[in-house]
N, C-alpha and C positions, 0 to 999 in steps of 0.2 A: 531745319530740325536737326538736333544733334545726333550723331550716330553712337554706337556703343563704346568706339575707342574715346570719342571725347568726352563722354560721361565718365570712364574710368580714369581718365587724365585729370579730369576737374576734381574727381574724388581723392585721387592720390595727392594732388597738389595742396589739399587741406592738411594742416599739420596734426590735427586730432585725428584725423583717420590714419595716416601714415604711422604715428605714433602707436595707435591701438593695434594697427596690424603688424608691426614689428613685434611689440610687446605679446601678441598672440602667437607668432612664430617661435619666440623664444620659450615661451610656455608649452607649445606643442613638441618642440624638440626635447625640452626637459622631461616631460611627461612620457613621452616615448622612449626615452632612455631608461626611465624609471620602470615601465612595464616591461621592457625587455630583460631588464635585470631580475625582476620578479617569475617572469616566464621561463628565463632559461634555467634558474635553480642552482647555477653555479655559486661558489663562494666569493668570486672576484670578478670585477667588471670586465667585459670584453672590448676589444678596439673598438666596436661598432658604438657600444654604450657610450665610451670614453669620447669618441668623436662627436655624438650627439650633445655631449654636455658641453663639449669645448665650443661647438657651434652655437649652442645656447648663450654662453658666456660672451661669445663674441659679439652675437646680436645685442646683448644687454650692454656691453661696452660700447658698442656704437650709438645705442639710444641715449647713453648717459653722455657721449660726448656731442652728440647732435642736439640735445636738449639744454645742455648747459650754455649760459650766456655768457661769452666772453667779452 
C-alpha cells in the first residue's frame, strides 16, 4: 500500500499536475502583489510587491522554458 510520500511523488511526476501547480503558484504570487498594492494605498509599488511580481514572472519564464519542445 502506498504511503502519502509515494502518492505525492507520483502526482508530481505527472507533467500536467506539475504545470498546473506552477501556474497556480505564479497566479497566487501575482494576485498577492495586486492585493497588497490596493490595500497599501500608496501611489507606487513597494519592494515586496515588486519582488512578488518578479517571482511570478520567474515562475512563468521557467514554465515557458520547461514546456517548450527543443
